[in-house]
Backbone bond lengths (Angstrom), bond angles and torsions (degrees), N, CA, C in turn:
res aa  C-N    CA-C-N  psi(-1)  N-CA   C-N-CA  omega(-1)  CA-C   N-CA-C  phi
1 M - - - 1.443 - - 1.518 110.21 -
2 S 1.281 119.71 112.18 1.489 118.40 177.69 1.478 110.31 -110.38
3 V 1.300 112.16 152.22 1.507 118.37 -178.87 1.629 105.63 -123.22
4 E 1.272 113.65 125.63 1.374 122.19 -176.53 1.560 110.69 -88.23
5 H 1.307 110.26 128.36 1.586 116.35 178.04 1.480 111.09 -117.86
6 S 1.312 116.59 39.16 1.420 120.78 179.58 1.551 112.67 -59.94
7 H 1.357 117.46 -30.62 1.508 118.54 -170.71 1.561 108.27 -69.95
8 I 1.345 116.16 -22.74 1.507 116.34 -179.99 1.545 112.54 -66.62
9 S 1.281 116.60 -40.88 1.415 120.17 -176.45 1.542 114.81 -84.76
10 N 1.285 121.10 -13.15 1.416 124.34 176.04 1.440 113.87 -90.10
11 A 1.333 117.57 119.06 1.498 126.22 -176.59 1.518 110.57 -71.32
12 D 1.310 119.71 -23.25 1.474 121.00 -177.21 1.496 114.27 -77.90
13 D 1.343 114.26 -20.71 1.509 113.38 179.05 1.485 113.19 -64.24
14 K 1.339 112.24 146.37 1.413 117.57 172.06 1.549 114.25 -107.72
15 F 1.337 121.35 145.48 1.328 127.77 -178.15 1.568 109.93 -79.42
16 T 1.250 117.86 147.14 1.524 117.37 176.24 1.544 105.19 -86.80
17 V 1.326 112.28 167.60 1.474 122.42 177.50 1.571 105.58 -60.37
18 E 1.258 115.57 -44.90 1.501 120.20 -176.22 1.505 108.77 -59.04
19 E 1.299 121.27 -32.49 1.467 124.01 -179.35 1.534 110.13 -74.41
20 L 1.358 116.16 -42.07 1.455 117.97 -174.96 1.505 112.38 -87.87
21 S 1.395 114.77 -21.74 1.380 119.31 178.77 1.459 111.24 -127.37
22 P 1.353 121.76 73.45 1.484 119.36 -178.88 1.569 110.14 -69.27
23 Y 1.323 111.64 162.66 1.450 114.15 -172.97 1.462 111.88 -71.12
24 Y 1.333 121.95 -16.48 1.490 126.18 179.53 1.499 110.62 -87.45
25 S 1.298 122.44 -9.96 1.401 123.38 -177.03 1.581 115.39 -59.97
26 I 1.319 112.70 -29.56 1.533 115.25 179.93 1.532 108.79 -68.09
27 L 1.350 116.39 -29.60 1.439 117.82 178.44 1.497 115.62 -57.06
28 F 1.351 116.38 -35.82 1.403 117.14 -179.89 1.587 110.83 -68.28
29 G 1.328 119.55 -31.70 1.456 119.99 176.65 1.496 110.50 -70.91
30 V 1.291 119.78 -36.49 1.380 124.09 -179.38 1.568 108.42 -66.92
31 I 1.304 115.83 -44.71 1.524 119.71 175.80 1.439 111.71 -57.64
32 G 1.338 117.88 -39.43 1.522 126.28 -177.55 1.620 103.57 -64.69
33 G 1.270 118.87 -48.57 1.435 119.22 -176.05 1.556 111.53 -65.62
34 A 1.300 111.07 -37.93 1.571 118.08 178.56 1.476 112.97 -68.94
35 V 1.288 118.92 -42.52 1.507 125.12 -179.34 1.585 105.99 -67.80
36 S 1.330 117.10 -35.19 1.418 117.69 -178.57 1.510 111.06 -65.00
37 I 1.244 119.19 -47.90 1.567 122.02 -175.45 1.486 108.53 -75.91
38 I 1.281 117.54 -40.67 1.491 120.75 -174.92 1.550 110.73 -63.67
39 F 1.318 118.89 -56.63 1.440 117.54 -179.95 1.492 112.29 -71.33
40 S 1.205 122.17 -32.12 1.522 119.27 172.09 1.476 113.21 -65.55
41 A 1.252 121.85 -37.93 1.403 123.23 176.87 1.588 111.60 -70.30
42 C 1.322 111.52 -32.81 1.558 115.83 177.55 1.567 109.84 -67.95
43 G 1.397 112.18 -37.17 1.559 113.47 178.02 1.475 111.89 -70.00
44 A 1.385 117.01 -38.40 1.331 123.70 177.41 1.603 113.11 -57.97
45 A 1.289 111.10 -43.42 1.400 116.94 -169.73 1.588 108.97 -78.24
46 Y 1.361 113.08 -34.16 1.494 116.78 171.78 1.502 115.71 -64.76
47 G 1.322 111.50 -42.74 1.479 119.26 178.11 1.533 112.20 -62.09
48 T 1.219 116.20 -42.41 1.402 123.09 178.49 1.501 113.33 -65.67
49 A 1.345 115.74 -51.01 1.480 121.34 -177.38 1.596 112.28 -66.13
50 K 1.371 114.30 -40.97 1.502 118.32 176.61 1.509 110.50 -64.65
51 S 1.261 115.38 -44.63 1.487 120.11 -176.99 1.607 111.77 -64.75
52 M 1.288 116.05 -30.03 1.413 123.26 -178.66 1.552 106.59 -73.41
53 E 1.235 120.81 -28.01 1.540 119.84 -178.43 1.544 106.69 -65.30
54 G 1.362 118.10 -40.00 1.474 124.80 178.70 1.463 108.54 -68.21
55 I 1.423 116.81 -44.79 1.398 120.92 -170.35 1.570 107.85 -67.66
56 V 1.318 121.13 -34.17 1.485 125.78 -178.73 1.518 103.98 -65.28
57 E 1.409 120.41 -47.13 1.447 120.97 -177.29 1.586 109.03 -64.01
58 L 1.366 114.77 -39.66 1.498 117.43 178.05 1.500 107.29 -59.56
59 G 1.325 118.62 -47.11 1.488 124.22 -175.12 1.477 112.33 -59.95
60 I 1.341 117.63 -25.20 1.475 117.97 -179.38 1.498 109.11 -84.28
61 K 1.380 118.76 -32.65 1.436 122.14 -177.68 1.492 111.24 -85.67
62 K 1.275 119.49 -45.10 1.411 126.03 -171.81 1.566 111.71 -146.18
63 P 1.445 113.33 81.00 1.412 118.24 -174.77 1.555 113.98 -62.23
64 A 1.288 121.72 -23.60 1.422 124.52 179.34 1.570 112.53 -65.89
65 L 1.347 121.01 -20.49 1.363 125.16 178.83 1.553 118.53 -90.36
66 I 1.341 115.05 -0.45 1.484 120.94 -175.95 1.467 114.00 -51.45
67 M 1.363 112.97 -53.38 1.464 119.47 -178.55 1.498 116.81 -61.70
68 R 1.382 118.29 -26.43 1.370 122.55 175.35 1.479 113.79 -71.05
69 S 1.348 112.17 -28.81 1.534 115.75 -172.84 1.600 111.13 -96.16
70 I 1.354 114.69 12.00 1.494 121.04 -176.43 1.568 103.32 -80.54
71 V 1.325 123.00 -12.55 1.490 124.63 -177.05 1.554 116.82 -45.97
72 P 1.472 115.01 -48.25 1.448 112.89 -175.66 1.500 110.19 -71.81
73 V 1.381 120.53 -21.89 1.454 117.81 -177.93 1.535 108.66 -71.96
74 V 1.392 115.10 -38.40 1.474 120.00 176.37 1.596 107.83 -60.97
75 M 1.251 114.07 -50.22 1.447 119.76 -175.95 1.525 114.80 -59.90
76 A 1.352 111.15 -39.17 1.564 114.48 174.08 1.511 110.73 -69.15
77 G 1.290 121.93 -34.74 1.405 121.35 179.51 1.547 110.87 -67.29
78 I 1.345 120.01 -29.77 1.402 121.62 176.24 1.580 113.22 -66.39
79 L 1.274 113.30 -28.92 1.518 117.49 176.62 1.461 108.71 -61.15
80 G 1.313 123.36 -42.21 1.399 125.63 176.04 1.451 115.06 -56.47
81 I 1.340 115.05 -44.49 1.476 125.19 178.95 1.496 107.72 -64.97
82 N 1.319 125.55 -38.48 1.434 129.41 174.72 1.483 110.66 -55.84
83 G 1.310 114.75 -49.53 1.510 118.90 -179.28 1.457 112.36 -68.90
84 L 1.396 117.77 -39.48 1.469 117.57 172.49 1.381 112.40 -59.77
85 A 1.380 124.10 -43.77 1.440 124.53 -174.76 1.560 108.55 -62.08
86 V 1.297 119.21 -46.81 1.445 120.64 175.75 1.421 116.23 -59.35
87 S 1.382 115.54 -42.75 1.443 120.82 176.14 1.572 115.02 -60.23
88 V 1.331 111.83 -36.60 1.427 113.63 176.89 1.563 114.09 -72.48
89 I 1.291 115.56 -29.19 1.508 121.08 174.23 1.454 108.12 -71.22
90 I 1.244 122.81 -45.30 1.514 127.45 179.47 1.481 105.33 -61.56
91 I 1.308 126.33 -57.15 1.412 125.51 -171.66 1.534 111.76 -71.10
92 G 1.356 120.41 -20.85 1.408 126.51 172.63 1.553 110.55 -69.27
93 R 1.276 113.51 -28.30 1.570 114.47 -176.11 1.520 107.24 -89.03
94 L 1.318 124.53 -6.22 1.500 123.29 177.85 1.466 108.61 -67.07
95 T 1.359 114.92 136.12 1.465 120.81 175.43 1.491 104.69 -126.03
96 S 1.336 119.15 -164.41 1.507 123.88 178.20 1.499 109.45 -64.73
97 A 1.287 121.91 153.36 1.469 125.97 -176.43 1.393 110.99 -53.47
98 G 1.439 121.32 -38.05 1.487 122.89 -174.73 1.469 113.41 -73.39
99 N 1.305 115.07 -19.46 1.484 117.37 -176.87 1.500 116.96 -102.53
100 Y 1.351 115.88 -5.47 1.431 124.40 -173.58 1.564 108.64 -101.01
101 S 1.253 115.88 107.94 1.482 120.05 -174.57 1.513 113.55 -77.08
102 L 1.294 113.37 152.76 1.495 119.41 178.51 1.446 109.43 -58.41
103 Y 1.235 123.61 -33.60 1.528 125.84 178.97 1.408 107.77 -65.96
104 E 1.332 119.90 -43.90 1.537 119.91 -179.52 1.470 110.33 -66.02
105 G 1.395 117.37 -42.51 1.410 120.78 177.24 1.570 115.94 -55.42
106 L 1.332 112.25 -48.51 1.461 117.41 -177.84 1.581 106.22 -71.77
107 K 1.226 122.04 -30.99 1.564 118.91 176.92 1.568 105.86 -66.48
108 C 1.229 118.10 -44.12 1.476 119.83 -175.75 1.603 108.43 -67.48
109 M 1.334 116.98 -38.06 1.425 118.66 178.05 1.485 112.17 -64.04
110 G 1.357 113.76 -44.27 1.424 117.88 177.39 1.558 114.68 -63.18
111 A 1.363 114.05 -37.76 1.472 116.75 175.21 1.547 112.38 -61.34
112 G 1.360 117.13 -41.01 1.429 123.68 -177.36 1.575 110.73 -66.70
113 I 1.350 112.33 -40.87 1.474 119.37 -179.64 1.526 104.72 -66.74
114 I 1.302 121.81 -49.32 1.503 124.34 -176.18 1.616 105.98 -53.60
115 V 1.261 115.75 -62.52 1.522 117.14 -174.74 1.496 111.77 -59.53
116 G 1.254 118.23 -41.43 1.417 119.88 -174.21 1.579 115.12 -66.13
117 F 1.366 114.45 -41.61 1.419 121.90 177.94 1.535 110.92 -73.69
118 C 1.320 116.58 -37.00 1.412 118.48 175.16 1.501 115.53 -64.30
119 N 1.364 113.59 -44.01 1.474 116.77 177.03 1.546 113.86 -72.45
120 F 1.400 118.39 -23.30 1.462 120.59 173.73 1.542 104.75 -67.38
121 A 1.290 118.17 -52.27 1.438 122.02 -176.69 1.536 111.61 -58.70
122 S 1.337 112.08 -42.01 1.540 116.56 179.64 1.527 110.30 -68.31
123 G 1.325 117.07 -33.22 1.553 116.96 175.70 1.607 113.66 -69.05
124 I 1.275 114.65 -31.92 1.440 121.31 174.44 1.538 108.07 -62.31
125 A 1.333 115.06 -52.22 1.438 121.16 -177.54 1.535 112.74 -63.78
126 I 1.254 114.29 -41.66 1.470 120.67 178.05 1.575 109.15 -61.37
127 G 1.347 112.99 -48.14 1.455 116.05 179.15 1.469 120.38 -62.17
128 Q 1.342 115.57 -40.37 1.458 122.87 172.00 1.579 113.46 -58.92
129 L 1.429 108.91 -51.35 1.490 115.87 179.50 1.508 111.19 -66.46
130 G 1.277 120.99 -36.22 1.429 124.53 178.79 1.476 112.56 -61.57
131 D 1.365 116.39 -42.93 1.461 125.42 -177.14 1.530 106.55 -69.00
132 G 1.322 117.89 -55.96 1.420 121.44 179.58 1.487 114.87 -60.36
133 G 1.355 115.46 -46.14 1.458 120.89 -177.32 1.534 112.53 -63.71
134 S 1.356 117.98 -38.39 1.410 121.87 178.16 1.566 111.86 -67.89
135 R 1.271 116.22 -40.97 1.466 119.87 174.15 1.478 112.68 -62.01
136 A 1.426 117.15 -37.18 1.397 119.76 -178.60 1.586 110.43 -69.91
137 M 1.351 113.49 -41.22 1.477 115.51 173.85 1.403 117.39 -57.35
138 A 1.425 117.03 -25.65 1.463 117.83 178.83 1.531 108.25 -68.55
139 Y 1.264 123.19 -22.24 1.489 124.19 -173.23 1.564 103.48 -105.51
140 K 1.321 126.82 -41.56 1.366 127.24 -175.02 1.579 107.59 -140.70
141 P 1.372 115.20 92.41 1.374 122.98 178.07 1.624 116.93 -52.97
142 V 1.263 113.87 -19.13 1.527 118.61 -175.56 1.540 109.47 -71.38
143 V 1.288 114.95 -15.61 1.623 117.05 -178.85 1.526 110.28 -73.34
144 F 1.349 117.65 4.39 1.513 116.34 -170.52 1.450 109.22 -69.20
145 T 1.343 124.22 -36.82 1.482 124.99 179.13 1.544 110.58 -59.85
146 A 1.310 114.56 -46.84 1.484 119.00 -178.18 1.444 110.12 -68.19
147 F 1.282 117.03 -31.94 1.481 125.73 -177.85 1.549 106.47 -63.00
148 V 1.315 115.62 -54.97 1.540 123.17 -178.70 1.579 108.18 -59.36
149 A 1.313 119.55 -44.28 1.400 124.12 178.43 1.567 113.28 -57.63
150 M 1.274 112.02 -48.34 1.509 119.72 179.88 1.525 107.51 -63.91
151 Q 1.378 120.60 -38.43 1.440 120.29 -178.69 1.495 108.86 -69.97
152 G 1.261 120.11 -30.75 1.480 122.89 178.95 1.512 107.42 -69.45
153 F 1.322 115.18 -38.47 1.608 114.52 -179.36 1.546 109.07 -67.24
154 A 1.405 116.63 -37.71 1.387 119.28 177.60 1.480 114.90 -63.76
155 M 1.381 113.47 -37.78 1.562 120.47 -178.67 1.532 108.20 -70.57
156 V 1.290 122.54 -25.66 1.417 123.44 -178.01 1.576 112.41 -64.97
157 I 1.292 113.30 -31.60 1.545 113.99 176.41 1.435 113.15 -60.98
158 G 1.288 119.44 -35.69 1.600 123.77 174.19 1.487 107.01 -70.67
159 L 1.229 124.25 -43.08 1.474 131.39 178.29 1.513 110.26 -54.77
160 Y 1.320 113.02 -49.87 1.533 118.83 177.24 1.475 108.60 -52.71
161 G 1.291 114.81 -53.72 1.496 121.91 -176.57 1.520 109.50 -55.59
162 L 1.352 118.65 -48.41 1.365 125.55 179.34 1.601 111.17 -53.41
163 I 1.290 114.84 -52.83 1.445 121.03 -178.18 1.502 109.32 -57.01
164 V 1.344 118.66 -50.54 1.568 121.54 -177.78 1.476 108.40 -62.73
165 A 1.322 118.70 -37.76 1.509 119.34 -173.37 1.562 109.83 -75.22
166 V 1.291 114.97 -34.60 1.478 116.35 -179.64 1.512 105.68 -71.58
167 I 1.287 124.68 -44.93 1.453 126.70 175.60 1.448 111.95 -58.38
168 L 1.285 118.24 -42.05 1.463 120.86 -179.45 1.482 113.82 -70.40
169 S 1.295 117.39 -46.14 1.448 121.57 -175.24 1.557 109.86 -78.16
170 T 1.278 126.83 -14.60 1.459 126.56 -178.56 1.561 111.65 -104.28
171 Q 1.190 117.84 -0.97 1.500 117.92 -175.30 1.631 106.90 -73.69
């Protein structure tokens, strides 16, 4: 039993819509949207929870500094918003299965994976810095400026993922 593959080498052949837009291509876009929001929310949750450990200790030792140490909680919350924004962009680009190309599905899945994993990594960094920074502020409040600067650098990881994902998903 032999199978002929002559259409692969012939440049004049046209691909059918079914070949360029298989019925399962929309699944990749949906996976991208789901991965985007799931991992971004996990990063935001971890960043918030881990930061709160240090904030609670700071609140016991120096209650007046609690509002200054809320920075990592706000930054961790922004990570979830980043993932939501990319997820909305991806889901908004979904069309019927026959009109959604495999290329488009894989692009959207890649965008979701990029922003989800970047925000997850950023959430871990924000949580660790938030915990340690809040505990350090309990002993030396002058570390606040360095604390905020380091939080900004940890937040940029998620921002880079957001930028790449938006460019990739909207091309």
